[in-house]
SEPA-972371 format. One record per residue (C-alpha): y negated, z, x. Coordinates in steps of 0.001 Angstrom, whole numbers, padded with zeros to 6 digits, always signed. Example, Ala and Ser with C-alpha at 12.3 -4.5 7.8 and 13.67 -1.06 7.14 Angstrom:
+004500+007800+012300 +001060+007140+013670 
//
This chain:
-113015+178916-008652 -111114+175681-009145 -111040+173129-006285 -112847+170567-008450 -115560+173134-009196 -116030+173841-005478 -116205+170120-004730 -118685+169571-007539 -120839+172465-006364 -120801+171110-002794 -121870+167662-004033 -124737+169138-006059 -125958+171166-003071 -125784+168153-000737 -127584+165840-003146 -130312+168333-004011 -131062+169361-000409 -134554+168487+000727 -135401+167399+004280 -136510+170178+006621 -139133+168134+008501 -138167+169924+011671 -137587+168643+015164 -135203+170107+017687 -135984+168835+021164 -133322+167736+023611 -133559+170979+025581 -132910+173176+022559 -130147+170869+021343 -128367+170866+024693 -128838+174629+024925 -127235+175095+021515 -124345+172808+022459 -123879+174635+025778 -123940+178045+024091 -121373+176891+021535 -119064+175537+024236 -119446+178762+026249 -118625+180848+023183 -115493+178803+022460 -114330+179087+026083 -115016+182838+026081 -112908+183318+022946 -110060+181250+024448 -110166+183299+027667 -110269+186511+025647 -107136+185530+023743 -105446+184360+026961 -106268+187694+028614 -104794+189672+025748 -101629+187580+025914 -101343+187415+029735 -101755+191136+030518 -098580+192302+028680 -096629+189341+030081 -097811+190227+033602 -096730+193849+033163 -093369+192737+031803 -092769+190427+034771 -093891+193112+037235 -091523+195632+035624 -088670+193149+035744 -089366+192376+039419 -089536+196052+040411 -086244+196693+038579 -084542+193819+040382 -085962+195039+043722 -084547+198508+043134 -081160+197009+042221 -081160+194994+045457 -081904+198144+047459 -078935+199895+045795 -076556+197028+046609 -074272+197775+049597 -074771+194358+051250 -078555+194300+050916 -080580+191345+049673 -078895+187980+049457 -081699+186315+051413 -080711+188175+054619 -077204+186670+054698 -076709+183517+056797 -075775+180407+054909 
//
């Protein structure tokens, strides 16, 4: 469908819509807003968890490799040497 056709169809639907004669009280409205905010935060945390877990494993693997290299070094860790 052409963009002008979609815009025209949207205008026709908006103009021809009739009022619902419905009332949503403040409790239901705040509940809907709270549920929407909670859903958005849950999706953000879900994405962050999927991104963070592989990064955490990568950093842990890198740290354990560097620890094993320090143990193999003849002088030991650099932090034990006096400055």
